[in-house]
OpenMM code with the backbone's topology and positions (N, CA, C; nanometers):
from openmm import Vec3, app, unit

residues = "MET LYS TYR SER HIS GLU LEU ASN PHE LEU ASN VAL MET GLU PRO ILE VAL ARG ASP MET LEU GLU GLU HIS TYR VAL GLN THR ARG ILE LEU SER CYS ALA CYS ASP LYS CYS THR LEU ASP ILE LEU LEU LEU THR LEU ASN HIS LEU PRO PRO HIS TYR THR SER SER GLN GLU GLY GLU ALA TYR ILE LYS ALA TYR TYR LEU ASN PRO GLN GLN GLN SER ASP ILE LEU ARG GLU ILE THR LYS ALA VAL GLN ILE ILE GLN GLU ARG PRO ASN HIS".split()
positions = [
    Vec3(8.5349, 11.8762, 10.4124),
    Vec3(8.4405, 11.7922, 10.4840),
    Vec3(8.5138, 11.6683, 10.5334),
    Vec3(8.4931, 11.6358, 10.6575),
    Vec3(8.5543, 11.5170, 10.7165),
    Vec3(8.4559, 11.4013, 10.7121),
    Vec3(8.5068, 11.2840, 10.6778),
    Vec3(8.4240, 11.1634, 10.6762),
    Vec3(8.4680, 11.0698, 10.7869),
    Vec3(8.3726, 11.0160, 10.8563),
    Vec3(8.4003, 10.9189, 10.9608),
    Vec3(8.4186, 10.7814, 10.8990),
    Vec3(8.5037, 10.7027, 10.9572),
    Vec3(8.5220, 10.5648, 10.9103),
    Vec3(8.4029, 10.4774, 10.9471),
    Vec3(8.3131, 10.5318, 11.0247),
    Vec3(8.1987, 10.4544, 11.0696),
    Vec3(8.0722, 10.4838, 10.9903),
    Vec3(8.0853, 10.5536, 10.8776),
    Vec3(7.9702, 10.5772, 10.7928),
    Vec3(7.9255, 10.4455, 10.7310),
    Vec3(7.7993, 10.4192, 10.7401),
    Vec3(7.7453, 10.2985, 10.6793),
    Vec3(7.6536, 10.3390, 10.5658),
    Vec3(7.6792, 10.2829, 10.4494),
    Vec3(7.5944, 10.3111, 10.3350),
    Vec3(7.5844, 10.1855, 10.2498),
    Vec3(7.4852, 10.1848, 10.1639),
    Vec3(7.4554, 10.0661, 10.0849),
    Vec3(7.4085, 10.1075, 9.9468),
    Vec3(7.4597, 10.0395, 9.8449),
    Vec3(7.4023, 10.0501, 9.7115),
    Vec3(7.2882, 9.9486, 9.7106),
    Vec3(7.1662, 9.9943, 9.7198),
    Vec3(7.0495, 9.9067, 9.7337),
    Vec3(7.0319, 9.8178, 9.6107),
    Vec3(7.0929, 9.8557, 9.4998),
    Vec3(7.0834, 9.7715, 9.3800),
    Vec3(7.1511, 9.6363, 9.4018),
    Vec3(7.2521, 9.6311, 9.4876),
    Vec3(7.3230, 9.5049, 9.5104),
    Vec3(7.2298, 9.3943, 9.5610),
    Vec3(7.1581, 9.4139, 9.6724),
    Vec3(7.0697, 9.3060, 9.7165),
    Vec3(6.9526, 9.2816, 9.6209),
    Vec3(6.9058, 9.3865, 9.5523),
    Vec3(6.7960, 9.3682, 9.4578),
    Vec3(6.8408, 9.2774, 9.3435),
    Vec3(6.9561, 9.3092, 9.2849),
    Vec3(7.0067, 9.2293, 9.1723),
    Vec3(7.0431, 9.0887, 9.2198),
    Vec3(7.1069, 9.0787, 9.3356),
    Vec3(7.1459, 8.9473, 9.3893),
    Vec3(7.0227, 8.8582, 9.4075),
    Vec3(6.9165, 8.9138, 9.4644),
    Vec3(6.7946, 8.8360, 9.4870),
    Vec3(6.7290, 8.7936, 9.3554),
    Vec3(6.7260, 8.8846, 9.2583),
    Vec3(6.6639, 8.8515, 9.1301),
    Vec3(6.7466, 8.7487, 9.0536),
    Vec3(6.8778, 8.7603, 9.0588),
    Vec3(6.9655, 8.6625, 8.9951),
    Vec3(6.9445, 8.5250, 9.0579),
    Vec3(6.9397, 8.5216, 9.1874),
    Vec3(6.9180, 8.3959, 9.2598),
    Vec3(6.7830, 8.3344, 9.2220),
    Vec3(6.6788, 8.4153, 9.2252),
    Vec3(6.5436, 8.3661, 9.2001),
    Vec3(6.5223, 8.3200, 9.0559),
    Vec3(6.5711, 8.3968, 8.9601),
    Vec3(6.5403, 8.3701, 8.8198),
    Vec3(6.6430, 8.2831, 8.7478),
    Vec3(6.7646, 8.2723, 8.8009),
    Vec3(6.8664, 8.1966, 8.7293),
    Vec3(6.9308, 8.0857, 8.8122),
    Vec3(6.9684, 8.1146, 8.9346),
    Vec3(7.0399, 8.0149, 9.0146),
    Vec3(6.9451, 7.9062, 9.0637),
    Vec3(6.8361, 7.9443, 9.1272),
    Vec3(6.7424, 7.8452, 9.1810),
    Vec3(6.6756, 7.7624, 9.0721),
    Vec3(6.6571, 7.8202, 8.9552),
    Vec3(6.5917, 7.7478, 8.8457),
    Vec3(6.6905, 7.6617, 8.7681),
    Vec3(6.8164, 7.6715, 8.8026),
    Vec3(6.9246, 7.5933, 8.7400),
    Vec3(6.9357, 7.6178, 8.5899),
    Vec3(6.9087, 7.7395, 8.5485),
    Vec3(6.9184, 7.7769, 8.4076),
    Vec3(7.0637, 7.7968, 8.3653),
    Vec3(7.1472, 7.8406, 8.4579),
    Vec3(7.2860, 7.8705, 8.4245),
    Vec3(7.3629, 7.7438, 8.3898),
    Vec3(7.4425, 7.7521, 8.2851),
    Vec3(7.5252, 7.6360, 8.2511),
    Vec3(7.6375, 7.6195, 8.3530),
    Vec3(7.6799, 7.7295, 8.4131),
    Vec3(7.7771, 7.7231, 8.5227),
    Vec3(7.7313, 7.8204, 8.6297),
    Vec3(7.7011, 7.7699, 8.7459),
    Vec3(7.6551, 7.8535, 8.8566),
    Vec3(7.7573, 7.8562, 8.9695),
    Vec3(7.8853, 7.8409, 8.9318),
    Vec3(7.9889, 7.8469, 9.0354),
    Vec3(7.9932, 7.9877, 9.0933),
    Vec3(8.0581, 8.0020, 9.2067),
    Vec3(8.0646, 8.1323, 9.2737),
    Vec3(8.1276, 8.2388, 9.1849),
    Vec3(8.2308, 8.2034, 9.1093),
    Vec3(8.2998, 8.3003, 9.0232),
    Vec3(8.2074, 8.3504, 8.9126),
    Vec3(8.1396, 8.2603, 8.8436),
    Vec3(8.0494, 8.3014, 8.7360),
    Vec3(7.9318, 8.3821, 8.7902),
    Vec3(7.8767, 8.3399, 8.9011),
    Vec3(7.7638, 8.4112, 8.9609),
    Vec3(7.8056, 8.5518, 9.0020),
    Vec3(7.9229, 8.5639, 9.0626),
    Vec3(7.9730, 8.6956, 9.1019),
    Vec3(7.9989, 8.7826, 8.9789),
    Vec3(8.0563, 8.7250, 8.8741),
    Vec3(8.0815, 8.8016, 8.7517),
    Vec3(7.9511, 8.8515, 8.6906),
    Vec3(7.8484, 8.7693, 8.6909),
    Vec3(7.7168, 8.8103, 8.6396),
    Vec3(7.6614, 8.9249, 8.7236),
    Vec3(7.6697, 8.9109, 8.8546),
    Vec3(7.6222, 9.0146, 8.9453),
    Vec3(7.6946, 9.1472, 8.9203),
    Vec3(7.8260, 9.1422, 8.9135),
    Vec3(7.9041, 9.2646, 8.8968),
    Vec3(7.8830, 9.3281, 8.7596),
    Vec3(7.8768, 9.2478, 8.6552),
    Vec3(7.8526, 9.3018, 8.5221),
    Vec3(7.7155, 9.3685, 8.5158),
    Vec3(7.6173, 9.3061, 8.5765),
    Vec3(7.4832, 9.3658, 8.5816),
    Vec3(7.4861, 9.4985, 8.6554),
    Vec3(7.5486, 9.5010, 8.7722),
    Vec3(7.5542, 9.6247, 8.8513),
    Vec3(7.6266, 9.7366, 8.7767),
    Vec3(7.7236, 9.7013, 8.6941),
    Vec3(7.7948, 9.8031, 8.6171),
    Vec3(7.7079, 9.8661, 8.5088),
    Vec3(7.5964, 9.8022, 8.4756),
    Vec3(7.5078, 9.8542, 8.3718),
    Vec3(7.3769, 9.9099, 8.4275),
    Vec3(7.3668, 9.9193, 8.5564),
    Vec3(7.2488, 9.9768, 8.6216),
    Vec3(7.2916, 10.0970, 8.7045),
    Vec3(7.2042, 10.1952, 8.7185),
    Vec3(7.2412, 10.3091, 8.8032),
    Vec3(7.2451, 10.2677, 8.9503),
    Vec3(7.3468, 10.3126, 9.0241),
    Vec3(7.3508, 10.2808, 9.1668),
    Vec3(7.2479, 10.3654, 9.2415),
    Vec3(7.2005, 10.3113, 9.3520),
    Vec3(7.1081, 10.3842, 9.4391),
    Vec3(7.1575, 10.3662, 9.5823),
    Vec3(7.2327, 10.4659, 9.6296),
    Vec3(7.2927, 10.4584, 9.7615),
    Vec3(7.2013, 10.5189, 9.8665),
    Vec3(7.2092, 10.4615, 9.9854),
    Vec3(7.1372, 10.5160, 10.0995),
    Vec3(7.2172, 10.4844, 10.2255),
    Vec3(7.1878, 10.5597, 10.3289),
    Vec3(7.2525, 10.5354, 10.4576),
    Vec3(7.1506, 10.5038, 10.5655),
    Vec3(7.0241, 10.4869, 10.5236),
    Vec3(6.9210, 10.4599, 10.6243),
    Vec3(6.8314, 10.3452, 10.5808),
    Vec3(6.7661, 10.2847, 10.6773),
    Vec3(6.6709, 10.1781, 10.6474),
    Vec3(6.5494, 10.2335, 10.5737),
    Vec3(6.5133, 10.3568, 10.6051),
    Vec3(6.4004, 10.4184, 10.5364),
    Vec3(6.4316, 10.4375, 10.3877),
    Vec3(6.5526, 10.4841, 10.3598),
    Vec3(6.5952, 10.5016, 10.2212),
    Vec3(6.5997, 10.3695, 10.1475),
    Vec3(6.6487, 10.2661, 10.2140),
    Vec3(6.6535, 10.1326, 10.1539),
    Vec3(6.5130, 10.0834, 10.1215),
    Vec3(6.4204, 10.1016, 10.2150),
    Vec3(6.2821, 10.0587, 10.1932),
    Vec3(6.2193, 10.1345, 10.0767),
    Vec3(6.2458, 10.2632, 10.0671),
    Vec3(6.1902, 10.3452, 9.9594),
    Vec3(6.2414, 10.2969, 9.8235),
    Vec3(6.3707, 10.2731, 9.8135),
    Vec3(6.4295, 10.2284, 9.6867),
    Vec3(6.3785, 10.0894, 9.6497),
    Vec3(6.3720, 10.0000, 9.7467),
    Vec3(6.3209, 9.8650, 9.7185),
    Vec3(6.1749, 9.8706, 9.6748),
    Vec3(6.0961, 9.9574, 9.7352),
    Vec3(5.9557, 9.9716, 9.6956),
    Vec3(5.9458, 10.0206, 9.5519),
    Vec3(6.0323, 10.1121, 9.5134),
    Vec3(6.0343, 10.1625, 9.3759),
    Vec3(6.0607, 10.0479, 9.2778),
    Vec3(6.1476, 9.9569, 9.3148),
    Vec3(6.1840, 9.8463, 9.2262),
    Vec3(6.0876, 9.7285, 9.2344),
    Vec3(5.9759, 9.7453, 9.3041),
    Vec3(5.8680, 9.6471, 9.2977),
    Vec3(5.7829, 9.6699, 9.1728),
    Vec3(5.8002, 9.7849, 9.1105),
    Vec3(5.7303, 9.8185, 8.9869),
    Vec3(5.7710, 9.7192, 8.8772),
    Vec3(5.6731, 9.6580, 8.8077),
    Vec3(5.7049, 9.5583, 8.7040),
    Vec3(5.7992, 9.6102, 8.5958),
    Vec3(5.7871, 9.7363, 8.5564),
    Vec3(5.8768, 9.7897, 8.4531),
    Vec3(6.0206, 9.7960, 8.5040),
    Vec3(6.0384, 9.8367, 8.6287),
    Vec3(6.1734, 9.8444, 8.6861),
    Vec3(6.2335, 9.7049, 8.6991),
    Vec3(6.1518, 9.6082, 8.7410),
    Vec3(6.2002, 9.4704, 8.7514),
    Vec3(6.2390, 9.4162, 8.6145),
    Vec3(6.1604, 9.4495, 8.5140),
    Vec3(6.1893, 9.4068, 8.3778),
    Vec3(6.3232, 9.4641, 8.3307),
    Vec3(6.3494, 9.5890, 8.3636),
    Vec3(6.4764, 9.6511, 8.3255),
    Vec3(6.5944, 9.5793, 8.3907),
    Vec3(6.5788, 9.5427, 8.5165),
    Vec3(6.6854, 9.4708, 8.5865),
    Vec3(6.7039, 9.3322, 8.5251),
    Vec3(6.5955, 9.2623, 8.5013),
    Vec3(6.6059, 9.1280, 8.4416),
    Vec3(6.6703, 9.1327, 8.3035),
    Vec3(6.6421, 9.2369, 8.2275),
    Vec3(6.7043, 9.2522, 8.0966),
    Vec3(6.8565, 9.2620, 8.1114),
    Vec3(6.9028, 9.3412, 8.2070),
    Vec3(7.0469, 9.3563, 8.2281),
    Vec3(7.1094, 9.2279, 8.2830),
    Vec3(7.0376, 9.1583, 8.3699),
    Vec3(7.0880, 9.0299, 8.4204),
    Vec3(7.1014, 8.9316, 8.3050),
    Vec3(7.0019, 8.9258, 8.2184),
    Vec3(7.0036, 8.8337, 8.1050),
    Vec3(7.1210, 8.8634, 8.0123),
    Vec3(7.1477, 8.9902, 7.9860),
    Vec3(7.2629, 9.0268, 7.9033),
    Vec3(7.3927, 8.9792, 7.9683),
    Vec3(7.4044, 9.0010, 8.0988),
    Vec3(7.5249, 8.9608, 8.1712),
    Vec3(7.5397, 8.8090, 8.1714),
    Vec3(7.4300, 8.7372, 8.1883),
    Vec3(7.4337, 8.5903, 8.1860),
    Vec3(7.4869, 8.5430, 8.0515),
    Vec3(7.4363, 8.6000, 7.9438),
    Vec3(7.4809, 8.5594, 7.8103),
    Vec3(7.6306, 8.5824, 7.7921),
    Vec3(7.6780, 8.6964, 7.8352),
    Vec3(7.8207, 8.7285, 7.8205),
    Vec3(7.9079, 8.6337, 7.9026),
    Vec3(7.8733, 8.6147, 8.0272),
    Vec3(7.9556, 8.5324, 8.1163),
    Vec3(7.9460, 8.3843, 8.0794),
    Vec3(7.8302, 8.3382, 8.0378),
    Vec3(7.8154, 8.1974, 8.0010),
    Vec3(7.8925, 8.1669, 7.8718),
    Vec3(7.9000, 8.2649, 7.7817),
    Vec3(7.9771, 8.2453, 7.6580),
    Vec3(8.1279, 8.2487, 7.6835),
    Vec3(8.1695, 8.3313, 7.7772),
    Vec3(8.3126, 8.3467, 7.8061),
    Vec3(8.3374, 8.3473, 7.9564),
    Vec3(8.3233, 8.2330, 8.0212),
    Vec3(8.3477, 8.2300, 8.1675),
    Vec3(8.4942, 8.2652, 8.1983),
    Vec3(8.5155, 8.3209, 8.3128),
    Vec3(8.6490, 8.3673, 8.3533),
    Vec3(8.7148, 8.2667, 8.4475),
    Vec3(8.7060, 8.1390, 8.4116),
    Vec3(8.7744, 8.0369, 8.4930),
    Vec3(8.8210, 7.9235, 8.4068),
] * unit.nanometer
topology = app.Topology()
chain = topology.addChain("A")
for resn in residues:
    res = topology.addResidue(resn, chain)
    for name in ("N", "CA", "C"):
        topology.addAtom(name, app.Element.getBySymbol(name[0]), res)
């Protein structure tokens, strides 16, 4: 199978986690260090503990985002973000 270099795809979990991290931790100033490095480390650690959800269409993105409007799914993401925050805040990489 040949792949084009122009394939566009997205792990929809990235913007979902980024938005939730921003809303629940960065904007509320809960983080002891909210520098770009710590924030990125929290984001990446969280994404490594959540299943990826890839799509190549806007319809697929909308479907996945709608699924994660469910309170239980949001709670699962927040739990993983909180774990990542604790790890990175205890041992920042800078």
